[in-house]
C-alpha positions as CSV (number, residue, x, y, z in Angstrom):
1,M,-0.1,0.4,-0.5
2,I,2.7,2.7,1.1
3,N,4.6,1.6,-2.2
4,F,1.5,2.0,-4.5
5,F,1.2,6.1,-3.0
6,R,4.6,6.0,-3.6
7,K,4.7,5.1,-7.1
8,I,1.4,7.9,-7.2
9,R,3.2,10.9,-5.6
10,K,6.5,10.6,-7.8
11,K,4.1,10.7,-11.0
12,L,1.9,13.7,-9.7
13,A,5.8,15.5,-8.7
14,D,7.0,14.6,-12.7
15,D,3.6,16.0,-14.0
16,N,4.2,19.0,-11.8
17,K,0.8,19.1,-9.9
18,P,1.2,19.9,-6.7
19,L,-1.9,20.2,-5.5
20,K,-3.3,16.2,-6.0
21,Y,0.4,15.8,-4.8
22,M,-0.4,17.5,-1.7
23,R,-3.8,15.8,-1.3
24,Y,-1.9,11.5,-1.5
25,A,1.0,13.0,0.7
26,I,-1.9,14.1,3.4
27,G,-3.9,10.5,2.7
28,E,-0.5,9.0,3.2
29,I,0.0,10.1,6.1
30,L,-3.3,9.6,7.7
31,L,-2.6,5.9,6.7
32,V,0.2,5.7,8.5
33,V,-2.0,7.2,11.4
34,V,-4.8,5.0,11.1
35,G,-1.8,2.0,10.8
36,I,-0.3,3.0,14.3
37,L,-3.9,3.5,15.8
38,I,-4.8,0.0,14.9
39,A,-1.7,-1.4,15.6
40,L,-1.8,0.3,19.2
41,Q,-5.0,-0.6,19.6
42,I,-4.8,-4.4,18.8
43,N,-1.3,-4.2,21.6
44,N,-3.9,-3.0,24.7
45,W,-6.0,-5.4,23.6
46,N,-3.5,-8.0,23.6
47,E,-2.7,-6.7,27.2
48,H,-5.8,-6.7,28.3
49,Q,-6.4,-10.4,27.5
50,K,-2.9,-11.1,29.0
51,E,-4.6,-8.9,32.5
52,I,-7.9,-11.1,32.2
53,K,-5.8,-14.8,32.0
54,E,-3.7,-13.5,34.9
55,E,-6.6,-12.3,37.0
56,Q,-8.2,-16.0,36.4
57,Q,-5.2,-17.2,37.3
58,I,-5.3,-15.4,41.0
59,L,-8.6,-15.8,41.1
60,N,-8.0,-19.9,41.2
61,N,-5.3,-20.2,43.3
62,I,-7.2,-17.7,45.9
63,N,-10.2,-20.3,45.5
64,N,-8.2,-23.1,45.9
65,E,-6.5,-22.4,48.7
66,F,-9.4,-21.1,50.5
67,K,-11.3,-24.1,49.9
68,N,-8.7,-26.2,51.6
69,N,-8.6,-23.2,54.6
70,H,-12.5,-23.9,54.9
71,K,-12.1,-27.3,55.2
72,L,-9.2,-27.1,58.2
73,L,-11.4,-24.0,59.5
74,E,-14.4,-26.2,59.9
75,K,-12.0,-29.0,61.9
76,H,-10.9,-26.6,64.1
77,Q,-14.3,-25.2,64.8
78,N,-15.7,-28.9,66.0
79,L,-12.3,-29.4,67.9
80,Y,-13.4,-25.6,70.0
81,L,-17.2,-26.8,70.5
82,E,-16.4,-30.0,72.0
83,V,-13.5,-28.0,73.9
84,W,-16.4,-25.7,74.9
85,K,-18.3,-28.2,75.6
86,S,-16.4,-30.1,77.9
87,T,-15.4,-26.7,79.4
88,N,-19.0,-25.8,80.5
89,T,-19.4,-29.4,82.0
90,I,-16.6,-29.4,84.3
91,I,-17.4,-25.6,85.1
92,S,-20.7,-26.8,86.5
93,M,-19.1,-29.7,88.3
94,V,-17.0,-27.9,90.6
95,G,-18.4,-28.1,94.3
96,L,-20.2,-31.6,94.2
97,S,-20.1,-34.1,96.0
98,E,-17.5,-37.0,95.7
99,T,-20.1,-39.4,94.6
100,E,-21.0,-36.7,92.0
101,L,-17.9,-36.7,90.6
102,K,-17.2,-40.2,90.6
103,K,-19.9,-40.3,87.8
104,H,-17.5,-39.1,85.2
105,N,-14.5,-39.6,83.8
106,L,-12.8,-36.4,85.4
107,D,-9.3,-36.8,84.0
108,S,-10.7,-37.3,80.1
109,L,-12.6,-34.2,80.5
110,L,-9.7,-32.2,81.6
111,S,-7.8,-33.8,78.9
112,K,-9.9,-32.3,76.1
113,I,-9.8,-28.7,77.4
114,I,-6.3,-28.5,77.3
115,D,-5.4,-30.2,74.3
116,I,-5.8,-27.4,72.3
117,Y,-4.4,-26.1,69.0
118,D,-4.5,-22.5,66.7
119,F,-5.4,-22.7,63.1
120,N,-3.1,-21.8,61.0
121,P,-3.8,-20.9,57.5
122,T,-2.3,-21.3,54.3
123,E,-1.9,-17.8,52.6
124,N,0.7,-18.2,49.5
125,S,-1.8,-16.9,47.2
126,I,-2.3,-13.4,49.5
127,T,1.2,-13.2,49.7
128,E,2.3,-13.4,46.6
129,I,-0.1,-11.1,44.9
130,L,1.2,-8.7,47.8
131,A,4.6,-8.9,47.1
132,S,4.0,-9.2,43.5
133,G,2.2,-6.1,44.0
134,K,-0.6,-7.7,41.8
135,L,-3.8,-6.4,43.8
136,N,-4.9,-3.9,41.2
137,V,-4.5,-7.1,38.8
138,I,-8.3,-8.0,41.0
139,S,-10.5,-6.0,39.1
140,S,-13.5,-7.0,42.1
141,D,-13.7,-4.1,44.7
142,P,-16.1,-6.4,46.7
143,L,-13.1,-9.3,46.7
144,K,-10.1,-6.7,47.7
145,K,-12.6,-5.9,50.6
146,A,-12.5,-9.7,51.7
147,L,-9.0,-9.8,51.4
148,F,-8.6,-7.1,53.4
149,E,-10.8,-8.0,56.2
150,W,-9.3,-11.9,55.9
151,S,-5.8,-10.6,57.5
152,A,-7.5,-8.2,59.8
153,G,-9.6,-11.2,61.4
154,I,-6.1,-13.5,61.3
155,K,-4.8,-11.0,63.0
156,E,-7.9,-10.4,66.1
157,K,-7.3,-14.4,66.1
158,E,-3.6,-14.3,66.3
159,D,-4.5,-12.2,69.3
160,A,-6.8,-14.0,70.8
161,W,-4.7,-17.9,70.1
162,E,-2.2,-15.7,72.5
163,T,-4.4,-15.1,75.1
164,L,-5.6,-18.4,75.1
165,D,-2.4,-20.4,74.8
166,Q,-0.8,-17.8,78.1
167,N,-3.5,-18.4,79.8
168,T,-3.1,-22.1,79.7
169,Q,0.3,-22.8,79.7
170,N,1.2,-19.8,82.2
171,M,-2.1,-20.5,84.5
172,F,-4.4,-23.4,84.1
173,L,-1.2,-26.0,83.7
174,P,0.9,-24.7,86.6
175,Y,-2.3,-24.8,88.7
176,L,-3.0,-28.7,87.8
177,A,0.8,-29.5,88.0
178,K,0.5,-28.8,91.3
179,N,-2.8,-30.1,92.1
180,A,-3.5,-33.5,89.8
181,S,-2.0,-35.8,87.9
182,L,-1.0,-34.4,84.2
183,K,0.0,-38.2,83.8
184,N,-3.7,-39.3,83.8
185,I,-5.3,-35.9,82.5
186,D,-3.0,-37.0,79.2
187,S,-3.4,-40.4,78.9
188,Y,-6.6,-39.3,77.2
189,G,-4.7,-37.1,75.2
190,P,-2.0,-37.4,72.4
191,L,0.3,-39.1,75.1
192,N,-2.0,-41.9,75.3
193,W,-0.2,-43.3,78.3
194,N,-1.1,-47.6,78.9
195,E,-1.1,-46.8,82.7
196,K,-2.2,-44.0,85.0
197,S,0.2,-42.8,87.4
198,R,1.8,-45.0,90.5
199,L,1.6,-42.1,92.9
200,K,-1.7,-41.1,94.8
201,S,-3.2,-38.7,93.4
202,D,-7.1,-37.7,93.0
203,N,-8.5,-34.7,90.8
204,S,-11.4,-34.5,91.6
205,Q,-9.9,-32.6,95.2
206,V,-9.1,-30.0,92.8
207,F,-13.5,-29.6,92.1
208,Q,-13.6,-28.8,95.4
209,D,-11.0,-25.6,95.1
210,I,-12.2,-22.2,94.2
211,E,-9.1,-21.4,92.4
212,F,-9.7,-24.3,89.8
213,E,-13.1,-22.8,89.5
214,N,-11.1,-19.6,88.6
215,H,-9.3,-20.9,86.3
216,V,-12.0,-23.1,84.6
217,D,-14.0,-19.9,84.4
218,N,-11.3,-17.9,82.4
219,H,-10.5,-20.9,80.3
220,A,-13.9,-20.6,79.3
221,W,-13.6,-17.1,78.1
222,S,-10.0,-17.8,76.4
223,V,-12.2,-20.5,74.5
224,A,-15.2,-18.2,73.5
225,F,-13.2,-15.1,72.4
226,Y,-10.9,-17.6,70.6
227,Q,-14.4,-19.1,69.0
228,I,-15.5,-15.9,67.8
229,T,-13.1,-14.8,65.5
230,L,-13.2,-18.5,64.0
231,D,-16.6,-17.9,63.4
232,S,-15.9,-14.6,61.9
233,L,-13.1,-16.0,59.8
234,E,-15.3,-18.6,58.6
235,S,-17.9,-16.2,57.0
236,I,-14.7,-14.5,54.9
237,S,-13.9,-17.4,53.8
238,K,-17.3,-18.2,52.4
239,K,-17.3,-14.6,50.9
240,I,-13.9,-15.0,49.5
241,I,-14.9,-18.3,48.0
242,R,-18.0,-17.0,46.6
243,L,-16.8,-14.0,44.7
244,T,-13.3,-16.5,43.7
245,N,-16.2,-18.5,41.8
246,D,-16.3,-19.1,38.3
């Protein structure tokens, strides 16, 4: 096409027709400009398609990761539901007679309320997005908001876990170590001892102690606070999964 215009321009110049030559020159310039604009449009379209594919890959990664996290979260919620039930049972038994207490497996109940674990989800997709500066690739503002809510929820969960863990490790367990048999309690936990302690120990005695009741009450408060953060994370994770579904 350009060669064609050049031949016409040469012919017009040879024929000494400047007006027609100018018209064709302007036409050639316009043709070049149009060609550049079309090339830019094609390039922009290609870049847009790349961004769409990149965004879709990011959404898929987030969706898969949060589906796995949600399953893990549900396991922890079930765990802490049992912890909460056992804690409520124990505190309702404080002050009961020895006869009533012997109707229950106290060591098993105590084992359940101290056998606790933190919820630690994977966050590879979020970390990669923030580290690579690709947050703007996500076009959904509700999803961006949900991801920020998740990060804030994780921080609240970590604070709740720190409180629960410190109360358990620094207050409740030291009390049990002085006033009860941890071996007997741990025989119902991960250690799964085959036989009880040979030392004389009666864990029912702690149920007559106000300090024990206070420790259980404090433990119940910490567990309830931790459960609230897990429930909040469950709600946010459901939202993220919904927003990243195909």
